[in-house]
Legacy VTK file of the C-alpha trace (Angstrom):
# vtk DataFile Version 3.0
C-alpha trace
ASCII
DATASET POLYDATA
POINTS 88 float
114.653 124.158 76.350
116.909 121.957 78.469
114.826 120.152 81.080
114.419 116.872 82.963
111.609 114.470 82.035
110.601 111.223 83.661
109.415 108.104 81.869
107.727 105.035 83.301
109.493 101.836 82.298
108.380 98.226 82.150
110.311 94.944 82.212
111.388 95.227 78.558
110.492 98.459 76.824
111.598 100.885 74.140
111.495 104.679 74.443
112.411 107.297 71.843
114.574 110.074 73.285
116.419 113.036 71.754
119.817 111.905 70.509
121.727 114.081 73.003
119.657 112.938 75.994
121.465 111.971 79.197
120.040 109.183 81.323
120.260 110.385 84.926
118.787 107.724 87.196
116.204 105.017 87.709
114.076 104.993 90.856
110.699 103.816 92.041
107.880 106.240 92.671
104.484 105.045 93.883
105.707 101.433 93.526
106.444 101.926 89.788
109.862 102.246 88.124
110.780 105.474 86.312
113.836 106.863 84.575
114.789 110.533 84.685
116.367 112.019 81.573
118.065 115.363 80.918
117.082 116.458 77.409
116.641 119.331 75.002
112.966 119.621 74.015
114.026 121.326 70.758
116.223 118.388 69.683
114.187 116.729 66.920
116.648 113.919 66.170
115.467 110.857 68.109
117.183 107.634 69.138
115.340 104.533 70.262
116.473 103.169 73.632
115.763 99.615 74.738
115.537 98.955 78.496
115.708 95.648 80.361
114.728 95.174 83.995
116.289 92.159 85.701
115.420 91.013 89.215
118.126 90.094 91.699
118.851 86.374 91.409
117.285 86.098 87.916
119.066 85.017 84.736
121.016 88.035 83.457
122.874 86.419 80.571
120.951 88.468 77.986
122.176 91.819 79.378
125.876 91.226 80.060
126.927 93.513 77.179
124.340 96.240 77.867
124.901 99.513 79.733
123.925 99.566 83.415
121.645 102.455 84.445
120.841 101.701 88.073
118.999 99.695 90.703
115.583 100.306 92.251
113.393 98.641 94.868
109.674 97.940 94.990
107.817 97.146 98.201
105.017 94.716 99.076
106.956 92.434 98.913
110.391 94.021 98.805
111.930 93.302 95.398
115.189 94.627 93.937
115.616 95.216 90.195
118.485 96.342 87.983
118.013 98.332 84.767
120.195 98.008 81.673
119.861 99.705 78.293
121.227 100.094 74.791
120.671 102.601 72.015
119.209 100.839 68.998
LINES 1 89
88 0 1 2 3 4 5 6 7 8 9 10 11 12 13 14 15 16 17 18 19 20 21 22 23 24 25 26 27 28 29 30 31 32 33 34 35 36 37 38 39 40 41 42 43 44 45 46 47 48 49 50 51 52 53 54 55 56 57 58 59 60 61 62 63 64 65 66 67 68 69 70 71 72 73 74 75 76 77 78 79 80 81 82 83 84 85 86 87
């Protein structure tokens, strides 16, 4: 079945996803960051994805060659983060 799942992410995390998965977006929900992924639940071949979350104004040298997924904001206080990833 083709469907959309969401996954909570942390500052540096790894998530296994079906190999044909499409990363759609990153957004905050309830003051936590999540990614939404279009995937086939019957696809049994998995790839490991590594995600990095970098705050605005922080050192980003480690992610310059990674793929950019998106930007999200958290409140209390207002913070802006940028998510990058690579397939391992």
